[in-house]
C-alpha positions, 0 to 999 in steps of 0.5 A: 500500500502506498504512503498517501501522507507523503511522510517519509521519515519517522523521528523517535524522540526519547528522553533519557532514563532516571539518572542520579541526582546532582552531586556538588562538584560533579558536572551535570553531563556526568550524571549516569543512569541509576540502577533503577533507571537502567532496569526501567529503561531496559524494559522500556526498550523491550516495550519499544521492540514489541511495539515494532519500532525499528531504527536505522540510526540513533543520535544521542546527547553526549550527556552520560545519562542520554548515551547510556539510555541510547545504548540500552535501546540500541541493544534491544532494538538493533544489537550492533547499531552504533550510537552516535554522539550528537552535540546539538542534543545537549541539554539547552539546545533549540529545536532548529539547532537540533534539526540543522544536522539532520541532513538527507545524506544520513539516508535514514528513514527511522531515526531515534534522538535521545535527549533532555526535557524541556528540549524534546518537548519543544522539538516535538512542538516545533516538528508538529506546529512550527513553533517550539512553544505552541504545543510542547509535549511533556516528556517524562523520563524515558518517554518516547514520541513517534513523529512522521516528517516528509524530509530531514531536516523537516520543511513542513509540519509532521504528524504525531504517530504516538506518544507513550509514557514510560509506564505504558512502554514497560506495560508493552514489555509484559511481565518480567520472567 
C-alpha cells in the first residue's frame, strides 16, 4: 500500500532514563543512570521492540545519562547498531539547532533522538506546529514520541503517530521473567 501522507521519515524522540541526582562538584553532563534507571529503561526498550519500533540510526546527547539510555535501546532494538553522539542534543539546545544537522544524506527513514526535557518537548512542538512553544510535549523520563516528517530536516509540519509514557512502554514489555 502506498504512503498517502507523503511522510518519509519517522523521528523517535526519547528522553533519557532516570538519572542520579546532582552531586556537588559533579558536572551535570556526567550524571549516570541509576540502577533503577537502567532496569526501567531496559524494560522500556523491550516495550519499544514489542511495539515494532525499528531504527536505522540513533543520535544521542553526549550527556552520560542520555548515551547510556541510547545504548540500552540500541541493544534491544538493533544489536550492533552504532550510537552516535550528537552535540546539538545537549541540554539547552534549540529545536532548529537540533534539526540543522539532520541532513538527507544520513539516508535514514527511522531515526531515534535521545535527549533532555524541556528540549524534546519543544522539538516535538516545533516538528508538529512550526513553533517550539505552541504545543510542547511533556516527556517524562524515558518517554518516547514517534513523529512522521516528509524530509530531514523537515520543511513542513509532521504528524504525531504516538506518544507513550514510560509506564505504558513497560506494560508493553509484559511481565518480567
